[in-house]
C-alpha positions in Angstrom: -24.6 -37.9 0.9 -23.1 -35.0 3.0 -24.6 -31.8 3.3 -27.7 -30.1 5.2 -30.4 -32.2 4.2 -31.8 -35.6 5.6 -32.7 -37.1 2.4 -35.6 -39.2 1.9 -34.8 -42.8 1.5 -33.8 -43.2 -2.3 -33.1 -39.8 -2.6 -29.3 -40.3 -3.3 -29.9 -42.5 -6.7 -32.5 -38.9 -7.4 -29.7 -36.7 -6.8 -27.2 -38.6 -9.1 -29.4 -38.8 -11.9 -30.2 -35.1 -11.4 -27.2 -34.0 -12.0 -26.2 -36.2 -14.6 -29.4 -34.8 -16.7 -29.7 -31.1 -15.9 -31.3 -28.8 -17.7 -34.5 -29.8 -18.7 -35.9 -29.1 -21.9 -37.5 -25.9 -23.0 -41.6 -26.6 -21.9 -40.5 -29.8 -20.4 -40.1 -30.0 -16.9 -42.6 -32.1 -16.0 -41.6 -34.9 -18.4 -38.9 -34.1 -17.5 -39.0 -34.7 -13.6 -40.9 -37.8 -14.1 -38.0 -39.4 -16.1 -36.0 -38.2 -12.9 -38.1 -40.1 -10.8 -38.1 -43.8 -13.0 -34.5 -43.4 -13.2 -34.2 -43.0 -10.1 -36.5 -45.6 -8.7 -36.7 -48.2 -11.3 -34.8 -51.0 -12.6 -35.6 -50.5 -16.2 -33.8 -48.3 -18.3 -35.8 -44.6 -18.4 -36.4 -43.7 -22.0 -35.8 -40.2 -23.3 -37.3 -36.9 -22.0 -39.4 -36.2 -24.8 -41.2 -40.5 -25.0 -42.2 -38.9 -21.6 -43.7 -35.8 -23.4 -45.5 -37.9 -25.8 -46.3 -40.4 -23.5 -47.9 -37.8 -21.3 -49.6 -35.8 -23.5 -47.7 -32.4 -24.3 -49.1 -29.9 -26.2 -45.8 -26.8 -27.1 -46.2 -23.3 -27.1 -45.1 -21.8 -30.4 -41.7 -20.1 -30.4 -39.8 -19.1 -28.0 -40.9 -17.3 -24.4 -38.3 -15.9 -22.5 -40.4 -16.0 -19.4 -40.8 -19.5 -19.3 -36.3 -19.7 -17.9 -35.0 -18.3 -15.1 -33.0 -15.4 -15.1 -29.1 -16.7 -17.1 -31.2 -20.0 -18.4 -30.5 -20.4 -22.6 -32.6 -21.5 -24.5 -33.0 -25.4 -25.2 -35.7 -26.2 -27.5 -34.5 -29.5 -29.9 -36.8 -31.6 -27.8 -39.9 -29.8 -28.9 -39.5 -31.0 -32.5 -42.4 -33.2 -33.3 -44.3 -32.4 -30.5 -47.7 -31.1 -30.7 -48.5 -27.6 -30.7 -51.3 -26.1 -28.4 -53.7 -24.0 -30.2 -53.2 -21.2 -27.8 -51.5 -20.3 -24.7 -53.9 -22.4 -22.5 -54.2 -25.6 -23.8 -50.1 -25.8 -23.7 -48.1 -27.6 -21.4 -48.1 -31.2 -20.0 -51.2 -32.6 -17.9 -50.0 -34.2 -14.7 -52.6 -37.2 -14.7 -50.7 -37.8 -17.9 -47.2 -37.7 -16.1 -49.0 -40.6 -13.8 -49.4 -42.9 -16.8 -45.7 -42.2 -18.3 -44.3 -43.3 -15.0 -46.4 -46.6 -14.6 -46.1 -47.3 -18.0 -42.4 -46.6 -18.5 -41.4 -48.0 -15.0 -43.2 -51.4 -16.7 -46.1 -51.1 -13.7 -43.6 -51.6 -11.2 -44.6 -47.9 -9.8 -48.0 -46.5 -8.7 -48.4 -42.7 -9.0 -50.8 -41.4 -6.5 -51.9 -37.7 -6.8 -52.1 -35.5 -3.5 -54.2 -32.4 -4.1 -55.7 -30.0 -1.5 -55.8 -27.3 0.9 -52.3 -27.2 1.6 -50.7 -26.1 4.7 -46.8 -26.5 5.9 -48.0 -29.0 9.1 -50.0 -31.1 6.6 -47.1 -30.7 3.6 -44.6 -31.7 5.9 -46.8 -34.7 7.8 -48.0 -36.1 4.7 -44.0 -36.3 3.1 -42.8 -37.9 6.8 -45.9 -40.8 6.4 -44.8 -41.8 2.7 -41.5 -41.6 3.5 -41.3 -43.7 6.3 -41.6 -47.1 5.1 -38.8 -46.4 1.7 -37.8 -45.1 -1.3 -40.7 -43.1 -2.5 -40.2 -40.4 -5.5 -42.3 -36.6 -4.9 -43.2 -34.6 -8.0 -44.6 -31.6 -7.0 -46.6 -29.3 -9.2 -46.0 -25.5 -8.2 -46.6 -22.1 -8.7 -42.9 -20.6 -8.1 -44.0 -17.0 -8.1 -44.0 -18.8 -3.5 -41.2 -19.8 -3.4 -37.9 -18.0 -2.5 -34.7 -16.9 -4.2 -32.9 -20.7 -4.7 -29.3 -19.1 -4.1 -30.4 -17.9 -0.6 -27.8 -19.9 2.0 -28.6 -22.4 4.7 -27.6 -20.0 7.1 -29.8 -17.3 6.1 -32.9 -19.7 6.0 -32.1 -20.8 9.2 -32.3 -17.5 10.8 -35.5 -16.8 9.1 -34.9 -15.1 5.9 -37.8 -15.1 3.0 -36.6 -14.1 0.0 -38.5 -13.4 -2.9 -38.8 -15.5 -5.7 -35.9 -16.0 -8.7 -39.2 -16.3 -11.5 -42.8 -16.8 -11.5 -44.5 -19.4 -13.9 -46.3 -22.7 -13.5 -43.3 -25.7 -12.9 -42.7 -28.9 -11.7 -39.6 -30.2 -9.5 -38.7 -33.3 -7.1 -39.0 -33.0 -3.3 -36.2 -34.7 -1.8 -35.3 -34.4 2.0 -36.0 -32.1 5.4 -33.5 -29.8 7.2 -35.3 -29.3 10.7 -34.2 -25.2 10.6 -34.7 -23.0 14.0 -37.1 -21.0 11.7 -39.0 -23.9 10.4 -38.5 -27.0 8.7 -36.8 -26.5 5.4 -37.7 -29.1 2.0 -35.0 -30.0 -0.3 -36.1 -29.1 -3.8 -34.2 -30.9 -7.1 -35.5 -28.1 -9.6 -34.3 -27.8 -13.4 -32.3 -26.0 -14.2 -28.7 -25.0 -13.2 -29.1 -21.9 -12.1 -31.5 -22.2 -10.0 -29.1 -23.9 -7.0 -28.4 -23.4 -3.8 -23.9 -22.6 -2.8 -24.7 -25.1 0.3 -25.8 -27.7 -2.1 -24.8 -27.4 -5.9 -26.5 -26.9 -9.5 -30.3 -27.0 -9.2 -30.7 -27.9 -5.7 -32.1 -25.6 -2.9 -33.8 -25.3 0.0 -37.4 -23.7 0.7 -39.4 -23.1 3.8 -42.3 -25.6 4.0 -45.1 -23.1 4.3 -43.3 -21.8 0.8 -43.6 -24.9 -0.6 -47.3 -25.4 0.7 -48.4 -21.8 -0.7 -46.7 -23.0 -4.2 -48.8 -26.2 -4.5 -51.9 -24.4 -3.4 -52.1 -22.4 -7.1 -54.3 -25.6 -8.5 -51.5 -28.0 -8.4 -50.5 -30.7 -6.4 -48.1 -33.9 -5.7 -47.7 -37.1 -7.4 -46.4 -39.6 -4.8 -44.6 -42.2 -6.9 -43.3 -45.6 -5.0 -43.5 -49.6 -5.4 -47.0 -50.4 -6.9 -47.7 -52.7 -3.9 -47.9 -49.6 -1.6 -50.8 -47.6 -3.7 -53.2 -47.9 -1.5 -51.3 -47.1 1.7 -49.8 -44.3 -0.1 -53.7 -43.2 -1.2 -54.6 -43.5 2.5 -51.8 -41.8 4.3 -52.9 -38.7 1.2 -56.5 -38.8 3.2 -55.4 -39.3 6.7 -53.6 -35.7 5.7 -56.6 -34.1 4.9 -55.9 -34.3 1.2 -57.6 -36.1 -1.9 -56.2 -38.5 -4.4 -57.5 -36.7 -7.4 -56.1 -36.4 -10.9 -56.7 -32.2 -10.0 -56.2 -31.4 -13.9 -58.3 -34.5 -15.2 -61.3 -34.9 -13.3 -62.7 -37.5 -15.1 -59.9 -39.9 -13.6 -61.0 -42.2 -11.3 -59.0 -41.6 -7.5 -56.7 -43.4 -6.4 -58.2 -46.7 -4.4 
């Protein structure tokens, strides 16, 4: 794949599926990204985003919430029909533990979903990604606070020079991480976002680069990552999480067991 990014193993398939799937339906970033990763990593056909939402336990907010979309993104609420409606905004959304279960179910149990949470730093994040992507394809689902990220359209040259622009929007969100660029001002991570409007002029619709320390800060607002790889690597992925000083527990479902 051309461009300034060193893609993680298997990321070429993710980027292809991503380009054909944009944009996400309203309120379904988590199911959308989980489906992308299963479609890229599993030999089985991936079901619809709505099927992932049902399996993961999504509860949606009633009505249209313009602030839940980045500037310029039109509404797309068709997929919300038939999904359970939350009693209030605080109870809406998709549990990340549910996304993990859906990934394993819809891959025919060929994939393992291993969470990673804790005290994030840029070095810790980069080290974990290097460790888990060194032995073959691994998908990375990241639950982030977008207010910590920089504007997606920032040119690579500006990021290389150390630019730290403000965010495009500020919501709880889910994206995929798919590669790395070693820049003079520090490592940059490649993000596959869920709206074409959130794209870099150097990479294309929905693809952008973020400084690793900004991604770490975005993960630190009560979020984390889910590492998705072959089931035979489940224990190795969990061990890598522990070696990075992080926990392989589901941060939004404390009663779920830790990954072994």
